C-alpha positions in Angstrom: 146.7 78.3 121.5 144.0 78.2 123.7 141.8 81.0 123.6 139.6 81.6 126.9 136.4 83.4 126.7 134.4 84.7 129.3 130.6 84.1 128.4 127.5 85.8 129.9 124.9 83.8 130.9 122.6 86.5 132.4 121.8 89.7 130.9 119.9 92.8 132.9 119.1 94.5 129.7 118.1 97.7 132.1 121.8 98.1 132.4 122.5 98.1 128.5 122.9 101.6 127.0 119.9 102.9 124.8 120.3 103.4 121.1 118.0 104.9 118.6 118.9 103.5 115.4 115.4 105.2 113.8 113.1 107.9 115.1 111.2 106.5 117.7 113.1 103.5 118.1 114.6 103.2 121.7 116.8 99.7 121.9 119.0 97.9 124.0 120.8 95.6 122.2 123.0 92.3 123.0 124.4 89.5 120.7 124.9 85.7 122.0 127.0 83.5 119.9 124.7 83.1 117.3 121.5 85.6 117.3 121.2 89.6 118.0 118.6 90.4 120.6 116.6 93.8 120.3 114.4 95.1 123.5 112.9 97.8 122.0 110.2 100.5 123.3 108.6 102.3 120.3 107.0 105.8 120.0 103.3 105.5 118.3 103.5 106.3 114.9 107.5 105.1 114.6 107.6 103.2 111.5 110.4 101.0 109.6 110.5 101.3 105.5 110.1 98.2 103.6 113.3 96.0 103.6 114.9 92.8 103.6 118.0 91.1 105.2 119.2 87.5 105.2 118.5 87.0 108.7 115.5 85.0 109.9 113.9 87.5 112.2 111.0 87.2 114.9 109.0 89.9 116.6 108.1 89.6 120.0 104.8 92.1 121.1 105.0 92.4 124.8 102.7 95.6 124.9 100.8 97.8 122.3 100.3 97.2 118.6 102.4 97.2 115.4 101.1 96.9 112.1 103.5 94.6 110.6 103.7 93.5 106.8 105.3 90.7 105.9 105.8 90.1 101.9 101.9 90.9 100.9 100.3 90.0 104.2 99.8 92.8 106.8 98.4 91.8 110.0 98.0 93.9 113.7 100.6 92.0 116.3 99.1 92.8 119.5 100.9 91.6 123.7 101.5 87.8 122.8 101.7 88.0 119.5 105.0 86.8 117.4 105.8 87.4 114.0 108.0 85.6 111.8 110.2 86.9 108.7 112.1 84.8 106.7 115.5 85.6 105.2 115.4 87.9 102.6 111.4 88.7 102.8 110.4 92.2 102.4 109.0 93.6 105.5 107.8 96.6 107.0 106.4 97.9 110.6 104.6 100.6 112.2 103.5 101.2 115.8 100.1 101.8 115.9 100.5 102.6 119.8 103.3 102.9 122.0 105.0 99.3 122.1 107.2 97.1 123.9 109.0 94.4 121.6 111.5 91.8 122.0 112.9 91.0 117.9 115.5 88.0 117.7 117.6 87.8 114.4 119.6 84.8 113.3 122.4 84.9 112.7 123.5 88.0 114.4 122.5 91.2 112.7 125.9 93.1 113.3 124.3 96.6 111.9 121.9 97.1 114.1 124.3 97.5 117.1 124.7 95.5 120.4 127.0 94.3 123.1 129.1 91.4 122.6 128.8 88.4 125.0 
């Protein structure tokens, strides 16, 4: 039996529903075949507690500043910065200003939601 799957190549994230998985974290989410993408608008002062998960995660800061702790190292990431969080590594995040960021997880991270492609 052959299964036909429609694959979307171009995604206008402006047309995705906005979800707020944590207070101050408004995101538009989608999954590719192997990754999860989160386009976030984060309010100054919003934070994510220290946690870990089995996914590789990359934070790409577009606007604003995030204080990101990965393992024992804390740095401020601003526009143009990328932060790589290895699998199973404790990390936390706090928005020092209003922020726009794109977060990519590999493999897919279903717990944060998303639109299937």
